[in-house]
C-alpha positions, -999 to 999 in steps of 0.1 A, spaced: 0 0 0 11 35 -8 -3 67 8 0 100 -10 -5 133 8 -7 166 -11 0 200 3 5 236 -9 -29 245 -25 -46 278 -19 -60 310 -34 -38 330 -58 -44 359 -81 -40 354 -119 -4 356 -129 7 343 -95 25 311 -84 20 282 -62 40 251 -54 23 218 -47 40 189 -29 32 153 -26 47 128 -1 45 91 -6 47 67 22 39 30 29 53 -3 20 71 6 -12 108 5 -19 109 26 -50 85 45 -73 88 47 -110 65 73 -125 49 100 -103 25 127 -116 -2 152 -111 -38 153 -124 -65 179 -118 -103 181 -118 -121 213 -123 -158 217 -112 -181 199 -137 -152 185 -157 -134 152 -159 -101 146 -142 -73 155 -166 -36 147 -166 -12 176 -159 23 163 -158 44 131 -152 80 125 -141 99 93 -143 124 79 -118 151 93 -140 134 127 -140 122 126 -176 92 149 -177 60 153 -197 34 180 -196 -1 187 -209 -1 213 -235 -23 235 -214 5 239 -187 37 235 -208 60 264 -202 42 274 -170 44 244 -147 74 224 -136 74 189 -121 103 177 -100 110 149 -75 132 137 -48 136 99 -50 152 96 -16 123 114 1 97 99 -22 82 133 -29 70 150 -61 65 188 -65 46 209 -90 58 245 -94 30 264 -110 37 299 -125 17 324 -145 -15 308 -131 -47 314 -149 -83 312 -137 -87 281 -159 -61 264 -137 -86 264 -108 -91 227 -98 -85 201 -73 -50 187 -79 -42 151 -73 -9 133 -69 -8 100 -88 14 69 -88 5 42 -113 9 6 -103 4 -29 -116 -27 -31 -95 -50 -1 -87 -33 32 -92 -26 53 -61 -42 87 -56 -39 114 -30 -70 131 -16 -63 162 -35 -55 199 -28 -76 228 -40 -61 255 -62 -82 286 -69 -70 313 -92 -91 343 -89 -88 381 -84 
């Protein structure tokens, strides 16, 4: 079992920045891919970014150039630096770790971009 706990959400004005963090714990020796998803009100959950254990990154087109994903393998954490935030970035952000069984998800952290 893996537990994922997100932190760092909040209210920010358009153009501002936030940094999300996710800490993994539980009976797991190593983690391959880690990532972030988000779900806006009334919309389906969508993929935001992924980082492999070798720090190869991929981003959704909607956040490319504004968001940066990073990780610390020793601490089993993954961060999402979000810059130039837009109102359309408002959503609950979820940490995600795929597995051979059911994927692992955090409970989410709210990000609201509003003036």
